Backbone bond lengths (Angstrom), bond angles and torsions (degrees), N, CA, C in turn:
res aa  C-N    CA-C-N  psi(-1)  N-CA   C-N-CA  omega(-1)  CA-C   N-CA-C  phi
1 X - - - 1.456 - - 1.525 108.49 -
2 X 1.285 116.60 133.57 1.469 121.89 179.75 1.521 109.81 -78.76
3 X 1.309 115.17 159.41 1.454 119.10 176.43 1.520 109.11 -73.59
4 X 1.313 115.07 155.40 1.461 120.83 -178.53 1.514 109.49 -116.86
5 X 1.343 116.99 150.54 1.464 118.27 176.76 1.526 110.02 -68.57
6 X 1.332 116.72 141.56 1.454 119.52 174.81 1.525 108.56 -91.88
7 X 1.316 117.72 -170.56 1.460 120.91 -175.96 1.522 112.72 -62.88
8 X 1.320 118.01 -23.58 1.469 121.57 178.99 1.524 111.74 -88.93
9 X 1.325 117.61 -0.29 1.448 121.09 -179.62 1.519 114.18 87.15
10 X 1.330 117.89 -1.15 1.461 121.35 178.82 1.523 109.25 -83.93
11 X 1.342 115.53 151.39 1.457 120.52 177.74 1.517 109.00 -74.44
12 X 1.316 117.24 140.38 1.454 119.92 175.26 1.522 108.66 -121.96
13 X 1.292 114.85 144.89 1.449 122.02 -175.98 1.527 109.94 -76.70
14 X 1.330 116.69 143.86 1.461 120.27 176.05 1.526 109.02 -65.35
15 X 1.304 116.21 154.83 1.460 121.46 179.62 1.526 109.85 -60.86
16 X 1.316 116.96 -41.18 1.469 120.14 -179.46 1.524 111.08 -62.69
17 X 1.316 117.54 -42.53 1.465 121.45 179.90 1.528 110.61 -67.18
18 X 1.334 116.40 -41.18 1.465 121.04 178.19 1.531 110.01 -62.08
19 X 1.335 116.46 -44.57 1.453 121.60 178.98 1.530 110.70 -59.91
20 X 1.319 116.91 -48.57 1.463 120.26 -177.35 1.531 111.40 -63.88
21 X 1.309 117.28 -42.47 1.473 120.51 178.91 1.524 111.86 -64.90
22 X 1.335 116.50 -41.53 1.462 119.53 -179.07 1.526 111.74 -67.35
23 X 1.315 117.84 -40.42 1.462 120.34 177.52 1.521 109.47 -59.89
24 X 1.322 116.04 -48.46 1.460 120.19 -178.52 1.539 111.54 -63.61
25 X 1.330 116.79 -43.49 1.470 121.02 -179.36 1.525 111.24 -62.56
26 X 1.333 116.65 -48.61 1.465 120.63 -177.98 1.527 110.25 -65.83
27 X 1.323 117.02 -40.70 1.464 120.57 178.17 1.527 110.19 -58.19
28 X 1.324 116.47 -46.70 1.468 120.73 -179.96 1.522 111.72 -65.89
29 X 1.342 117.42 -40.88 1.465 121.12 178.59 1.530 111.27 -60.05
30 X 1.319 116.12 -33.19 1.458 120.92 -178.97 1.525 111.98 -88.14
31 X 1.325 116.32 -0.46 1.460 120.34 176.94 1.515 114.38 71.13
32 X 1.332 116.50 28.06 1.458 120.85 -179.18 1.523 111.00 -98.58
33 X 1.309 116.54 142.12 1.466 120.78 171.60 1.526 107.93 -80.96
34 X 1.317 115.82 163.08 1.469 119.26 174.56 1.525 109.68 -59.62
35 X 1.313 116.10 -40.08 1.462 120.52 -179.00 1.527 111.26 -60.58
36 X 1.340 117.17 -44.93 1.462 120.79 -179.52 1.528 111.02 -66.50
37 X 1.330 117.32 -45.13 1.461 119.83 178.87 1.521 110.84 -63.15
38 X 1.319 117.14 -42.60 1.468 120.95 178.99 1.532 110.13 -59.47
39 X 1.315 116.32 -43.22 1.469 120.69 178.40 1.529 110.48 -61.06
40 X 1.327 116.08 -48.07 1.472 120.58 -179.32 1.526 112.40 -62.99
41 X 1.343 116.56 -34.26 1.469 121.08 -177.89 1.529 112.40 -90.83
42 X 1.334 116.47 -2.87 1.458 122.73 -179.42 1.536 112.28 59.22
43 X 1.342 114.32 46.81 1.468 121.36 172.57 1.520 107.30 -129.88
44 X 1.307 117.24 161.12 1.463 120.84 178.77 1.525 109.00 -75.18
45 X 1.322 116.28 146.18 1.469 121.10 -178.42 1.516 111.77 -60.00
46 X 1.321 118.83 -38.28 1.467 119.91 -179.90 1.537 110.94 -68.67
47 X 1.333 116.39 -31.28 1.471 119.81 175.81 1.529 109.84 -67.28
48 X 1.340 116.80 -45.58 1.467 120.65 178.18 1.523 110.44 -60.12
49 X 1.319 116.83 -41.24 1.459 120.79 177.15 1.526 110.26 -58.41
50 X 1.321 116.59 -43.06 1.463 120.99 177.59 1.515 112.98 -63.58
51 X 1.319 116.54 -35.75 1.474 121.02 176.90 1.525 109.18 -66.16
52 X 1.336 116.21 -46.15 1.468 120.45 -178.21 1.524 113.32 -66.00
53 X 1.308 117.40 -26.79 1.470 120.49 179.46 1.525 112.22 -95.84
54 X 1.322 117.33 -1.55 1.460 120.98 178.35 1.513 114.55 81.30
55 X 1.342 117.33 9.23 1.466 120.26 178.42 1.511 112.29 -84.25
56 X 1.344 116.91 -19.61 1.465 121.78 179.51 1.519 108.67 -117.17
57 X 1.317 115.01 144.50 1.457 121.71 -179.54 1.532 108.07 -113.11
58 X 1.333 118.15 95.41 1.461 120.50 -173.48 1.525 113.02 -72.33
59 X 1.327 114.72 152.15 1.466 120.05 175.09 1.528 109.19 -71.92
60 X 1.309 116.32 166.31 1.465 121.41 177.76 1.527 109.67 -61.18
61 X 1.328 117.15 -37.16 1.466 120.56 179.05 1.526 111.14 -62.36
62 X 1.328 117.09 -42.03 1.461 120.68 179.31 1.526 109.98 -68.15
63 X 1.326 117.90 -41.73 1.468 120.69 177.81 1.532 109.67 -60.29
64 X 1.314 117.20 -40.18 1.461 120.99 177.67 1.531 111.15 -63.12
65 X 1.322 117.51 -41.91 1.472 120.67 178.08 1.521 111.41 -64.62
66 X 1.328 116.73 -39.08 1.465 120.57 178.22 1.530 109.76 -65.19
67 X 1.332 116.91 -45.18 1.473 120.44 178.32 1.527 110.69 -59.14
68 X 1.319 117.19 -45.32 1.466 120.64 178.95 1.526 110.86 -62.46
69 X 1.326 116.80 -41.07 1.470 120.95 179.51 1.523 111.31 -65.62
70 X 1.326 116.80 -30.46 1.462 121.62 177.55 1.528 112.05 -83.59
71 X 1.332 116.21 -13.71 1.463 120.41 -179.10 1.513 113.24 74.85
72 X 1.337 116.53 30.99 1.463 120.73 179.44 1.529 109.69 -126.36
73 X 1.317 115.66 159.54 1.460 120.73 173.03 1.522 108.15 -69.17
74 X 1.306 116.78 143.05 1.463 121.90 -177.45 1.538 111.54 -55.76
75 X 1.334 117.43 -31.07 1.462 120.50 -179.53 1.529 111.69 -61.89
76 X 1.339 117.11 -28.55 1.473 120.63 179.87 1.533 111.54 -63.03
77 X 1.318 116.74 -26.35 1.464 120.27 -178.85 1.529 112.56 -76.22
78 X 1.329 116.38 -15.43 1.468 120.48 -178.31 1.522 113.40 -108.55
79 X 1.331 117.03 0.75 1.476 120.69 -178.94 1.506 111.52 -65.70
80 X 1.331 114.29 142.70 1.475 120.01 175.06 1.519 109.25 -75.29
81 X 1.312 116.22 152.62 1.480 122.00 179.65 1.510 110.91 -57.42
């Protein structure tokens, strides 16, 4: 899904894209591999890869497990840049 203009005319990122970028950014900041994060979140590494690239749309339960595995509040995964 492409970004849409907001009321100021600026492009805004889709929630899915924001989620995927934040997961990847936080994972890298914490020095975790996809394999390690997937293990901690109890998801398959290829599924996590799909989430990080925006090809997979995780359930709220999976997003919560990923946030817990990263040691962050779930809201951090939805924050705008």
